[in-house]
N, C-alpha and C positions, 0 to 999 in steps of 0.2 A: 503492501501501501505505502501512495503516496502522497502526500502535504503543497501546494504553491502556497504559501501566506503572501499576499501584497498589500504593505502597509503604504501609507502617504509613508514617503523622508522628513516629510517634518513634527510626526509622528512620531523618527526613532531622533531617542536622543543617544548624550553620549553614553550612555549604562545598555539603550538595546544595541546600537553600532560595536562594542565594546566583545557584544558578550552573542554576538552572531555565527559565529561556530559551538559555543556553547546550547546554543536557540537548536541550530540544526539537529546535533548528535544525542540533546536530550531528547528530545521530540520526536527523533529517528526510533529511537530507544525504546519509547514511548508507546510507537506507533505497532510494537514487535510482540514490546512483556503485556504493554494494555491491553492492546484491541486486538491482538494474538493474532498478527500480520509473521507471514513468512520471512518477507523480509521491508523493514520501512524509508523512506528515505523525506526530508521534510527539506525543503527549499523558503528562503525569508527573497522578495524584490521587493526593495524600497523604490519607491513609488515616486518618484520629483513631483509632479503635474501641480499644477496653479487652476481651479481653484485643488488643493487637497484632496484627493479621492477617498473615499467609506473604504476601509480593510474590508478584502476579499477574502479568502479563502475557496483556491477547486482541490477537493481531495477524488480522489484514484485508488481503485483497487481490484485487484484479480480474482475471480473465485472458479473454480471450476465448472461448478454445476449453479445457478442461480434461483431461484426462486422469488420473481421484481417484486411480484404484490410484501412478501414480509421484508428483504431488504431494505424498503420505499415505507417502509410503515414500523420499523426499524429506526429509518432514519429523522425519520418524521418525529415518531418519539421522544428522540435521541433533540433532536432538535428544541420539542418541545421542554423538555427538562430542562434543560438552557435557558431558554427564552424565561423562565420563571424568573434568573436570576441575572440574568445579562437581556435587559427586555428589545437590545435592539439585536438581538442573531439571531438570525433566519437564512432560510433556505430560497436560495436567487430566482433559484425555475426548478423543474420534474425531473427526478433521480435523470438519469441516462444509463440506459445502457444497451452496451454493443455489443455483437458477438463474432468470436472467432474458432472457426472450426481449424481443420485441421488441416485443410484444404487449401482456405484463408489463412492464416495464423497472423499472430501478432508476432513478433521480432522484436526479441528485450536486444538490444546490441550492449550492452556496462553485461550483462547472464551470460550472453552468448547460446542464446535461446530464443524457440518460438513458442507461443503461446498458443493455446486452442483453450476457449472458455467466457467466460464471462466477463468484462471493461463494465465496471461502474464508477458514474464522475456524479461526484459530489458538488453545487457550486451554493458555496454559503457567503453570507455578509456578515458585520458588524459593524454594529452604528452605534457610536458610545452613545452613555447616556445625557451627554453636553451638560451635566452639575457644573463641574470643573473643568473638565479637560472639553478639549472641541470634539465635534462628532464626530471627527476623521481619526481618533483614536482610539478607536474598538480597540484595539492592541493592547492598547492601557487600558482600557474600562473590563473588559474581560480577564487578565490576572484580578482589577482592586475585585471585583465584583462575585468571579471565584474568590480569593482571598478573606471575601466579607462573608459571603454563605456559610464558608467551610470556619470558619471562629462561631459564628454564631452555631452549630450544629456542636463544636463540644463544649459551647459553655451550657446548651442542651442535655448534652449526656450529663456533664460537671451535676450539672443543674438536676439530675434526675440521676446520681447516684450520691449529691449530699443529702435527697429526698428518702433512698431507699433509707441509707446509714442513719438518719434522724426518728427513722418508722424501731425501728429495730430497740 
């Protein structure tokens, strides 16, 4: 699986720029270890367009066989989950499915092999909430929103543990 993240160069400060290699390596590893892909790849594009563009991500996955309805439903459900804490996170268009056969395979140069099966393509957009950061800074908004959501879950869990301990 592969993700191409295109962000406004204006939203990429010194910290982002200094950590591009770490981003691509960590994200590639997460695609494999968390996402379950045999091989993960992450690419980041800093787009200098003016006015600045909203963050866009394109995700590609190859699968041997595909239940297109189940895949699309799973993607919709995941987008809805993320959208709950990042309101600007959305599908940009319907999920695309492209079928490759043994007679007409997809050649993957960096792996030196051909693939027959289904390529799934997902187009996402991440618009920042523009509370403190500009709307084009979706890359920053998604990180702060994810951190806030995680902190809230940790706080709820700790509160539950305290309540249980007090009840004893």
